[in-house]
Every structure is written in C-alpha cells, then in structure tokens.
C-alpha positions as CSV (number, residue, x, y, z in Angstrom):
1,M,177.0,44.9,-72.6
2,E,180.3,43.7,-71.3
3,E,181.7,40.3,-73.3
4,K,180.2,37.4,-71.6
5,I,181.2,33.9,-72.1
6,W,178.1,31.4,-71.9
7,S,177.9,28.3,-70.4
8,R,174.9,25.5,-73.0
9,E,172.2,26.7,-70.3
10,E,172.0,29.6,-69.8
11,L,172.4,30.3,-74.0
12,E,169.7,27.7,-74.3
13,A,168.0,29.2,-71.5
14,A,167.6,32.5,-72.7
15,V,167.5,31.3,-76.5
16,R,164.8,28.8,-76.6
17,P,161.8,30.9,-75.9
18,M,162.2,32.8,-78.9
19,L,162.1,30.1,-81.6
20,S,159.4,27.4,-82.3
21,E,159.6,24.0,-81.9
22,K,160.8,23.2,-85.0
23,R,163.3,26.2,-85.1
24,W,164.4,25.4,-82.1
25,N,165.1,21.3,-83.0
26,H,167.0,22.8,-86.0
27,T,169.1,24.9,-83.7
28,L,169.9,22.2,-81.8
29,G,171.2,19.8,-84.4
30,C,173.0,22.5,-85.5
31,C,174.9,23.1,-82.6
32,E,175.8,19.1,-81.8
33,M,176.4,19.2,-85.8
34,G,179.2,22.2,-84.7
35,L,180.8,20.7,-81.7
36,A,180.9,17.2,-84.0
37,L,183.2,19.5,-86.3
38,A,184.9,21.4,-83.8
39,E,186.4,18.2,-82.5
40,R,187.3,17.0,-86.1
41,W,188.9,20.2,-87.1
42,G,190.4,21.5,-83.8
43,A,187.7,24.9,-83.6
44,D,187.4,26.2,-79.8
45,R,184.5,24.3,-78.7
46,Q,182.4,27.4,-76.6
47,M,182.4,29.7,-79.4
48,V,180.8,27.1,-82.3
49,M,178.2,26.5,-78.9
50,E,177.4,29.9,-78.4
51,A,177.4,31.2,-82.1
52,T,175.4,27.9,-83.5
53,L,172.7,28.3,-80.5
54,V,171.9,32.5,-81.5
55,H,172.2,31.9,-85.5
56,D,168.7,31.8,-85.5
57,M,167.4,33.4,-82.8
58,T,165.1,35.9,-84.8
59,R,164.3,33.9,-87.3
60,N,160.3,33.8,-86.7
61,L,160.1,37.6,-86.0
62,S,158.0,39.6,-88.2
63,D,159.3,41.3,-91.1
64,E,158.4,44.5,-88.9
65,D,159.7,43.3,-85.8
66,Q,163.3,42.2,-87.9
67,L,163.2,46.1,-89.5
68,Q,162.9,47.7,-86.2
69,L,166.0,45.8,-84.8
70,C,167.4,46.9,-88.4
71,A,166.4,50.7,-87.0
72,K,167.9,50.1,-84.0
73,Y,170.9,48.8,-84.9
74,G,172.0,50.8,-87.7
75,I,171.6,47.8,-90.0
76,I,170.9,48.5,-94.1
77,N,168.7,46.4,-95.8
78,K,170.6,45.0,-99.0
79,Y,168.2,42.4,-99.4
80,G,164.8,42.3,-101.3
81,K,161.3,41.6,-100.6
82,A,161.6,37.8,-101.8
83,E,164.8,37.2,-99.8
84,F,163.9,39.5,-96.7
85,R,162.7,36.3,-94.7
86,N,165.7,34.0,-95.8
87,L,168.4,36.7,-95.2
88,I,168.2,39.8,-92.5
89,H,168.0,37.2,-89.5
90,A,171.7,36.5,-89.8
91,E,171.8,40.4,-90.0
92,T,169.7,40.9,-86.9
93,A,170.7,37.7,-84.5
94,A,174.1,38.8,-85.2
95,A,173.4,42.3,-83.6
96,L,171.1,40.8,-80.4
97,A,174.2,38.4,-79.9
98,A,176.7,40.8,-79.6
99,D,174.3,43.9,-78.0
100,R,171.8,41.7,-75.6
101,F,174.1,38.5,-75.7
102,G,177.8,40.4,-75.4
103,M,179.5,37.8,-77.5
104,R,182.4,37.9,-79.0
105,P,183.5,39.5,-82.5
106,A,184.2,36.3,-83.6
107,V,181.1,34.9,-82.7
108,V,179.4,37.7,-83.8
109,R,180.7,37.5,-87.6
110,A,180.2,33.8,-87.8
111,V,176.1,34.6,-86.9
112,A,176.8,37.1,-89.5
113,S,178.0,35.0,-92.2
114,H,175.8,31.7,-91.4
115,T,173.3,32.5,-94.2
116,L,175.8,34.3,-97.0
117,G,179.4,33.2,-96.3
118,N,182.3,36.1,-96.8
119,E,184.7,36.9,-99.2
120,D,187.2,35.5,-96.2
121,M,185.7,33.3,-94.1
122,T,187.9,31.6,-91.0
123,L,187.2,28.2,-89.2
124,L,184.4,28.8,-86.9
125,D,182.5,30.6,-90.4
126,K,182.7,27.9,-92.2
127,I,181.8,25.6,-89.1
128,V,178.5,27.4,-88.2
129,Y,177.9,27.9,-91.9
130,L,177.9,24.3,-92.4
131,S,176.4,23.0,-89.2
132,D,173.4,24.8,-90.3
133,A,173.1,23.8,-93.8
134,I,173.8,19.8,-93.0
135,E,172.4,19.7,-89.1
136,K,171.2,16.2,-89.0
137,G,167.4,17.2,-90.0
138,R,168.1,18.9,-93.2
139,E,167.4,17.0,-96.8
140,Y,167.9,17.8,-99.7
141,P,169.8,16.3,-103.0
142,G,173.4,16.1,-102.4
143,V,172.9,16.9,-98.4
144,E,174.7,13.8,-97.7
145,D,177.6,14.0,-99.8
146,I,178.6,17.3,-97.8
147,R,178.0,16.2,-94.8
148,R,180.7,13.2,-95.3
149,M,182.5,15.6,-96.9
150,A,183.0,18.5,-93.7
151,F,184.6,15.5,-92.1
152,E,187.0,14.6,-94.6
153,N,188.1,18.3,-96.2
154,L,186.0,21.6,-94.2
155,D,187.2,23.7,-97.8
156,R,185.5,21.1,-100.3
157,A,182.5,20.8,-98.1
158,M,182.3,24.8,-98.1
159,Q,182.8,24.5,-101.7
160,M,179.5,22.0,-102.5
161,S,177.5,23.5,-99.7
162,I,177.8,27.7,-101.8
163,G,177.3,25.7,-105.1
164,S,174.4,23.5,-104.0
165,T,172.4,27.0,-102.7
166,L,173.5,28.7,-106.2
167,R,172.6,26.1,-108.4
168,H,169.1,25.7,-106.1
169,I,169.1,29.9,-106.2
170,E,169.1,29.7,-110.2
171,E,166.5,26.8,-110.7
172,Q,164.2,28.7,-109.4
173,G,164.9,32.3,-111.2
174,G,166.3,34.1,-108.2
175,T,169.8,35.8,-109.1
176,P,172.7,34.2,-106.5
177,H,173.8,37.1,-103.6
178,A,176.9,38.6,-104.2
179,A,178.4,37.6,-100.6
180,S,178.0,33.4,-101.6
181,L,179.9,34.6,-104.8
182,L,182.6,36.0,-103.0
183,A,182.3,33.1,-100.2
184,L,182.8,30.6,-103.2
185,E,185.7,32.6,-104.7
186,G,188.0,32.9,-101.2
187,I,187.5,29.5,-100.7
188,E,188.7,28.1,-104.1
C-alpha cells in the first residue's frame, strides 16, 4: 500500500473492530499518554497518534492467526511458547501497519519495538514504548514513578521501565529477552 497519513477518526474506525473493549481502552490510554509525551518532548504528534492506535491491533488474534500473519509477512518466530502471545503481536501489528495501513517506516518501527525495545531507540520508539507501559490503566509497582519520570527525563524513564520489566521476568523465573537488554544498554 502507498504511504498514507491517517486522521484519528479514520484510524480509530479501522482499528476498533479488531480489539476487545479492554484492549481498546488500553489503546486509547496509550494514545493519550503518547500525545502528552509528544507535546512534552517535541515529537511528531501525527506519528505518535498513528503508532499508539495500531500498536496492539493484532493482540487479540489467536496463536493460529498470528502464525498465519508470520507466514504471510515472512516474520520469523523467535519466541518460545510461554512468551509468544505477549510478544509476537508487536511484529504482526507492525507488518499490518506497513502493508494494510501504509504507515511510514518510523511508525512501523515504533510499533515493532513497543514490547521489547531495540538498541537504537528513536524518540518516537521511546514514546510508544513508554505509552504502552505507563498509560493511565496500567497498575504495577513503580508505575507512578515511571509516569512522573517520563515527563522529567525520558531516557531515565526508559531505564526504569525496562528495568522493571526485566526484574518482573526474572521474578517469574523467566529469562529476559536479548532485545530488551540491548535496548537498556543503548540508553545507558
């Protein structure tokens, strides 16, 4: 698809049917947080709006449907069974953002890295990642501190957020993903 600039109304109408009520409320919360962070840090509000509204658009798909999208778009599944459901949607949503929605490469990249991060995160990448982690509906230990820091020092908020996620994974007996470790190193 040719690159397209979406109005918020158009994009909401296209994405809303793909999501559960809970996921839609989270998505709207991400968008509001993202726009506030864009205002604070001087990011492109249009790209933030687009990325936050589509970031979870494949989240409610079944594993079978996710795998079909992986096959269609040549996405290599690098995830184990336990982490597949929580992580693959970033890549499948990014593929749809490019193919079906014609979104710009920077938006697609931000969508793809909203769960694990990447080692060279742009301002847009950071805002989308943090918006997903700290939107008003999120409740976990330390989230208020990360929210506050996101408006004071974006890189420090990223460190806090990724660190919190890594600790949670380790506490659950898991192994942190290499992409998140690289993202953290890239910020420090």
